[in-house]
C-alpha positions as CSV (number, residue, x, y, z in Angstrom):
1,M,102.7,63.7,162.8
2,R,99.4,64.5,164.3
3,I,98.4,68.4,162.8
4,D,96.0,70.7,163.8
5,T,95.1,73.7,162.5
6,F,93.2,76.5,163.6
7,N,92.6,80.2,163.0
8,D,94.3,83.4,165.0
9,G,91.6,84.4,167.8
10,V,90.5,80.6,168.3
11,S,89.4,79.8,171.9
12,R,92.2,78.5,174.2
13,E,89.6,75.5,175.3
14,R,90.5,74.2,171.5
15,I,93.8,74.1,171.5
16,P,95.9,70.8,172.6
17,S,97.2,71.4,176.5
18,N,101.2,70.3,175.2
19,I,100.5,73.4,172.1
20,L,99.1,75.5,175.0
21,N,101.8,75.5,177.1
22,L,104.6,75.9,175.0
23,L,102.5,79.1,173.7
24,D,102.4,80.0,177.1
25,Q,105.7,79.5,178.1
26,S,107.8,81.0,174.9
27,V,105.5,83.3,173.1
28,P,104.4,86.1,175.3
29,N,101.1,88.1,174.7
30,S,100.2,84.8,172.5
31,S,96.7,84.9,174.3
32,T,94.2,87.8,174.5
33,G,91.7,86.6,177.8
34,R,90.4,83.4,176.3
35,S,91.5,83.6,172.9
36,I,94.6,82.8,171.0
37,N,96.9,85.7,169.7
38,F,99.4,84.2,167.6
39,V,99.8,83.6,163.7
40,G,102.4,80.7,162.7
41,F,102.8,77.2,163.6
42,V,103.8,75.4,166.9
43,T,106.0,71.7,167.1
44,C,105.7,69.6,170.1
45,K,107.3,65.9,169.7
46,D,104.4,64.7,167.4
47,N,102.2,67.4,167.1
48,L,102.6,70.4,165.1
49,A,99.7,73.1,165.5
50,L,99.5,75.7,162.7
51,F,97.9,78.9,163.2
52,L,96.3,80.9,160.5
53,P,95.5,84.0,160.0
54,K,92.0,85.5,160.5
55,G,89.8,84.4,157.3
56,M,92.3,82.1,156.2
57,S,90.7,78.7,155.0
58,S,92.7,75.5,155.7
59,K,93.3,73.1,152.8
60,E,96.8,71.6,153.3
61,Y,98.9,72.6,155.7
62,R,102.1,72.3,154.1
63,T,100.9,75.0,151.2
64,E,99.8,77.2,154.4
65,A,102.9,76.9,156.5
66,K,105.2,77.4,153.5
67,L,102.9,80.4,152.6
68,L,103.6,82.2,155.9
69,Y,107.0,81.1,156.4
70,E,107.8,83.2,152.9
71,C,105.5,86.0,154.4
72,F,107.7,86.3,157.9
73,S,110.8,85.7,156.1
74,K,110.2,88.5,153.4
75,Y,108.7,90.8,156.1
76,E,111.7,90.7,158.2
77,R,114.5,90.9,155.1
78,T,113.0,94.1,153.8
79,E,109.9,95.4,155.5
80,K,111.6,95.8,158.8
81,I,115.1,96.5,158.1
82,G,114.1,99.2,155.8
83,S,111.3,100.9,157.9
84,K,111.6,104.7,159.1
85,K,108.3,103.7,161.4
86,K,108.8,102.2,164.8
87,V,107.5,98.7,163.9
88,N,106.7,95.6,166.2
89,S,106.2,92.3,164.6
90,D,107.8,90.2,166.9
91,I,108.2,87.4,164.3
92,T,109.9,84.5,165.7
93,L,112.4,82.8,163.0
94,P,114.2,79.5,164.1
95,F,117.9,79.4,163.9
96,G,117.4,76.1,162.0
97,I,115.5,78.6,159.7
98,K,118.6,80.7,159.6
99,I,121.0,78.1,159.2
100,L,119.2,76.2,156.1
101,E,118.9,79.4,154.6
102,N,122.7,80.5,154.9
103,Y,123.1,76.9,153.6
104,I,121.3,77.3,150.5
105,E,123.1,81.3,150.3
106,N,126.6,79.7,151.0
107,G,126.7,76.6,150.9
108,L,129.1,74.6,153.6
109,Y,131.4,75.9,155.6
110,P,134.6,76.3,153.2
111,V,137.4,73.2,153.6
112,V,139.8,74.9,152.0
113,E,140.5,78.8,152.0
114,R,143.2,81.1,150.6
115,D,145.7,82.2,153.4
116,L,146.9,85.6,152.6
117,R,149.6,87.2,154.8
118,R,153.5,88.9,155.1
119,R,155.6,86.2,154.9
120,F,158.3,84.8,153.0
121,G,157.4,81.3,151.0
122,G,154.2,80.8,148.9
123,K,152.8,82.4,145.5
124,V,153.5,86.2,145.7
125,S,150.2,88.2,145.6
126,W,151.6,91.0,143.8
127,P,148.5,93.5,143.4
128,R,148.0,93.2,147.3
129,T,151.8,93.4,148.1
130,I,152.3,96.8,146.0
131,K,148.8,97.9,147.5
132,T,149.7,97.5,151.3
133,V,153.5,96.9,152.1
134,E,155.9,100.0,151.9
135,P,158.6,99.1,149.8
136,V,162.1,100.0,150.7
137,L,164.7,101.2,147.7
138,N,168.0,98.9,147.1
139,K,171.3,100.2,146.0
140,S,169.8,100.6,142.0
141,N,166.5,101.8,143.4
142,I,164.6,98.6,142.8
143,P,161.8,98.7,145.2
144,I,161.9,95.9,147.8
145,Y,158.9,94.5,149.2
146,S,160.0,92.4,152.3
147,P,158.5,90.7,153.6
148,P,155.9,90.3,150.8
149,I,151.8,89.0,151.0
150,T,151.7,85.8,149.6
151,C,149.1,83.3,148.9
152,R,148.9,79.8,150.6
153,R,146.0,77.2,150.8
154,A,144.8,76.4,154.2
155,T,142.7,73.8,155.0
156,T,139.9,74.4,157.7
157,P,139.7,72.1,160.6
158,N,138.0,69.2,159.7
159,V,135.7,68.8,163.0
160,I,134.3,72.2,161.7
161,V,133.1,70.9,159.1
162,K,131.5,67.9,160.7
163,I,129.8,70.4,162.8
164,H,128.4,72.1,160.0
165,K,126.9,69.2,158.2
166,A,125.8,67.6,161.6
167,I,123.6,70.9,162.4
168,I,122.4,71.1,158.7
169,C,121.3,67.4,158.8
170,E,119.3,68.1,161.8
171,A,117.5,71.3,161.1
172,D,116.6,69.9,157.6
173,Q,114.9,66.6,159.4
174,Q,113.2,69.2,161.2
175,I,112.1,72.0,159.0
176,G,113.3,71.1,155.6
177,W,110.6,70.6,154.3
178,L,109.4,74.2,155.0
179,V,112.5,76.2,153.7
180,S,112.8,73.6,150.6
181,R,110.6,74.8,147.6
182,T,110.1,71.2,146.6
183,G,109.3,70.0,149.8
184,S,111.6,67.4,150.0
185,L,115.5,67.7,152.1
186,I,117.5,70.1,151.4
187,A,120.7,68.7,152.0
188,P,120.0,64.7,151.6
189,Q,123.5,63.7,151.2
190,Y,124.3,64.8,155.2
191,A,121.3,62.4,156.3
192,G,122.1,60.7,159.4
193,L,124.8,62.6,160.2
194,A,124.9,63.9,164.0
195,L,127.4,65.5,166.4
196,D,130.6,63.4,167.3
197,V,131.6,66.1,170.4
198,S,129.7,67.0,173.2
199,I,127.4,70.5,172.3
200,S,129.9,72.2,175.0
201,K,132.6,71.1,172.9
202,A,131.5,72.1,169.6
203,I,130.7,75.8,171.0
204,A,134.1,75.9,171.8
205,L,135.8,74.5,168.8
206,L,133.3,77.2,166.4
207,R,134.1,79.9,169.2
208,H,138.6,78.9,168.3
209,E,137.5,78.9,164.7
210,L,135.7,82.8,164.8
211,L,138.8,84.1,166.3
212,R,140.7,83.5,163.3
213,Q,138.7,84.5,160.8
214,F,138.0,88.1,159.0
215,E,135.7,86.8,156.2
216,D,132.2,88.1,156.6
217,K,131.1,85.0,154.9
218,K,132.4,82.6,157.4
219,I,131.8,84.9,160.2
220,T,128.1,84.8,159.6
221,Q,128.5,80.6,159.3
222,L,130.1,80.6,162.6
223,K,127.9,82.7,164.3
224,L,124.9,80.8,163.1
225,M,126.2,77.5,164.2
226,I,127.0,78.9,167.9
227,D,123.2,80.2,168.0
228,Y,121.8,77.1,167.0
229,L,124.0,74.7,169.5
230,Q,123.1,77.6,172.0
231,Q,119.8,77.6,171.9
232,K,120.1,73.0,171.6
233,F,121.9,73.4,174.9
234,M,119.5,75.6,176.8
235,Q,116.6,74.0,175.3
236,A,117.1,69.9,175.7
237,D,114.2,68.9,173.4
238,R,115.0,69.8,170.2
239,S,112.1,68.3,168.8
240,T,109.9,71.8,170.3
241,W,110.1,75.1,168.6
242,H,107.6,77.8,167.2
243,M,107.7,80.3,164.5
244,G,105.3,83.1,164.4
245,T,104.0,86.5,165.4
246,T,101.5,88.2,168.0
247,N,101.4,91.3,166.1
248,F,99.9,89.8,162.5
249,Q,98.5,93.1,162.5
250,V,101.9,94.9,161.8
251,L,102.1,92.6,158.4
252,W,98.5,93.1,157.4
253,E,99.0,96.6,156.9
254,R,102.2,95.8,154.7
255,I,100.1,93.2,152.8
256,C,97.5,95.5,152.1
257,A,100.0,98.0,150.9
258,T,101.5,96.0,148.4
259,V,98.1,94.3,147.0
260,Y,97.0,98.2,146.5
261,G,100.0,99.7,145.3
262,D,100.2,101.9,148.3
263,Q,101.4,106.0,147.4
264,L,101.7,107.5,150.7
265,Q,105.2,108.6,150.1
266,K,103.6,110.6,147.1
267,F,100.3,111.7,148.9
268,P,101.1,112.4,152.7
269,I,98.9,113.4,154.7
270,P,98.5,117.0,154.1
271,A,96.8,118.4,157.8
272,I,99.5,118.7,160.2
273,P,98.3,119.9,164.1
274,A,100.3,122.9,165.5
275,Y,100.0,125.1,168.5
276,Q,98.8,128.5,168.7
277,T,100.9,130.6,171.1
278,S,101.5,134.6,171.9
279,S,104.4,134.6,170.1
280,G,103.3,132.7,166.9
281,R,102.3,129.7,165.8
282,I,104.6,126.2,166.5
283,S,103.5,123.5,164.1
284,R,104.2,119.1,165.6
285,P,104.3,117.3,162.5
286,E,105.3,114.1,164.6
287,N,101.6,114.1,166.3
288,T,100.3,114.0,163.0
289,S,98.5,110.7,162.8
290,R,99.0,109.0,159.4
291,P,97.0,107.0,157.1
292,D,98.2,103.2,156.3
293,I,97.5,103.5,152.8
294,V,96.4,106.0,150.1
295,I,96.3,105.1,146.3
296,S,95.3,107.6,143.4
297,E,94.5,107.6,139.7
298,G,93.4,110.4,137.5
299,Q,90.3,112.4,139.8
300,K,89.7,109.9,142.3
301,I,92.0,108.9,145.6
302,A,91.3,106.4,148.1
303,I,92.4,106.4,151.6
304,I,92.7,102.7,152.9
305,D,92.7,101.4,156.7
306,A,94.3,98.0,156.8
307,K,92.4,96.6,159.8
308,Y,92.9,93.2,161.1
309,Y,89.8,92.2,162.0
310,D,87.2,89.1,161.8
311,F,83.8,91.1,161.1
312,S,81.7,88.1,162.4
313,K,83.4,89.1,165.7
314,S,84.2,92.4,166.1
315,K,84.0,95.8,164.3
316,P,86.5,99.2,164.0
317,S,86.2,101.1,167.4
318,W,84.6,104.9,166.7
319,S,88.3,106.1,167.2
320,D,89.2,103.8,164.0
321,M,86.2,105.9,162.3
322,V,87.1,109.2,163.4
323,K,90.6,108.7,162.0
324,Q,88.8,107.9,158.8
325,F,86.4,111.0,158.6
326,F,89.5,113.1,159.6
327,Y,91.6,111.9,156.7
328,A,89.0,112.0,154.0
329,K,88.5,115.6,155.3
330,A,92.3,116.8,154.9
331,Y,92.8,114.8,151.6
332,S,89.5,117.0,150.4
333,L,90.8,120.2,151.2
334,K,94.1,119.5,149.6
335,Y,92.4,118.0,146.3
336,P,89.3,119.3,145.8
337,S,89.5,118.5,142.3
338,K,89.5,114.7,143.5
339,K,87.0,112.7,144.2
340,V,88.0,111.1,148.1
341,D,86.9,107.6,148.8
342,N,87.1,105.8,152.2
343,I,88.0,102.2,152.7
344,F,88.6,99.6,155.7
345,A,90.3,96.5,154.0
346,V,90.1,93.7,156.4
347,P,90.4,89.7,155.9
348,K,87.2,88.1,154.0
349,V,85.2,85.8,156.5
350,E,82.1,83.5,156.0
351,I,79.8,86.1,157.6
352,D,80.7,89.2,155.4
353,D,77.2,91.2,155.5
354,A,78.3,95.0,156.3
355,K,79.4,96.8,153.4
356,E,79.4,100.2,154.5
357,V,80.1,102.4,157.9
358,V,77.9,105.2,157.8
359,V,76.7,108.1,160.6
360,I,73.3,108.6,161.1
361,D,71.5,111.3,163.0
362,D,68.8,110.6,166.1
363,H,66.6,110.3,163.6
364,S,68.4,107.3,161.9
365,K,68.9,110.1,158.5
366,L,72.2,109.6,156.7
367,L,75.0,111.8,157.1
368,N,76.9,111.6,154.3
369,A,77.6,114.7,153.4
370,E,79.2,115.7,156.4
371,F,80.8,111.9,157.2
372,P,81.4,110.3,154.1
373,P,80.7,106.5,154.2
374,I,83.6,104.4,154.6
375,K,83.6,101.6,152.3
376,I,84.7,98.0,153.6
377,I,86.5,95.6,151.1
378,Y,87.1,92.0,152.2
379,L,90.1,90.6,150.9
380,N,91.1,86.7,150.4
381,V,93.9,86.2,153.0
382,T,95.7,83.5,150.9
383,D,95.6,85.4,147.7
384,A,96.9,88.8,149.6
385,I,99.6,86.9,150.9
386,N,100.7,85.5,148.1
387,L,100.6,89.0,146.4
388,Y,103.2,90.3,149.3
389,N,105.3,87.2,148.6
390,K,105.6,88.3,145.1
391,R,105.8,91.8,145.6
392,R,103.0,92.4,143.1
393,K,99.7,94.5,143.2
394,N,95.9,93.8,142.0
395,T,95.0,95.9,139.5
396,D,91.2,95.2,139.8
397,L,91.1,95.6,143.7
398,R,92.9,98.5,143.1
399,A,90.4,99.8,140.4
400,D,87.3,98.7,143.0
401,A,88.8,101.0,145.7
402,L,88.5,104.2,143.7
403,T,85.0,103.3,142.5
404,I,82.7,105.4,144.9
405,Q,79.8,103.7,146.5
406,Q,77.8,105.7,148.7
407,V,75.0,104.5,150.5
408,I,71.5,106.4,149.3
């Protein structure tokens, strides 16, 4: 397989035509003008293109791809689901990934299951019977449960198990190396298996099986198989797929929050807009802008804006700076005894000469008292993602952020 590695923001002219066409067709907003706006990877037949975040260097594509997969997967399972803030990560995880993750957690679709129902014949499940069946008293006042709930061993249709094995085999061959901790196949015992019925027939069999199931785990497995086969049916060439996001800046904010040990919930924005009317004052907390990250220790507090910029090509806009100046002023008023630091946290790139953002007047005089400098901290992207994946903060970076350094 041919492997190409790029960074987010690369020129479209450098991308192989087959990969570029796939991005244009399958990933909305994957280009911004002449540049690519995408973090993740794309496979097209025998070509894999890995798009790394800005500032992330390429050493070994498997390691980097697995790092990004774990980052995407953790974000989808935790941050996005539990977030009260509207997020738009647009992360694409192929159904093959979900099939393999489910297989690792739950194993193969059960071949034998317990069939519990009201009937005569079979072993009586007395706890369930007594709990759910209304008894009738006989002449001797002995409760009679008729019919009781009995348990029988039922065998799943063998074709359902075969379909599951075939799907696992196909997904394993394509992306098992990505999901597996060892980089090898997840289910080598199913290697070489394939569907022995048509895709449409397999979908019909799975839907029929779905109608008779009430157990959540089995329902989930059946739905994943149906979704996988429907996608396979609509896209005849299963050698073409992609995983990633066009909004990595959303993940970058959460990555930085983990790295620094965000305390925004403890130190919420203390300045709320309000409207003065003839009858009184109306506050509008929903219109309040909030910082990305706030941390504090002792008599120091830092407001951190996670900026997913390549500083060798672009810089934060004036509106970004104004927000940080506003935050610094608001927190200084709320916590007058604390020294407030203002920070941009950005990916580390080769050219990182800029150390701080300052404001000067028309005579080049620093206006530090009125507009406290915004320190720029460059983060190693690989290290930051690793910390996020392990849910760990970096005490050294946190201490550095809480150290005031001003241009004199």
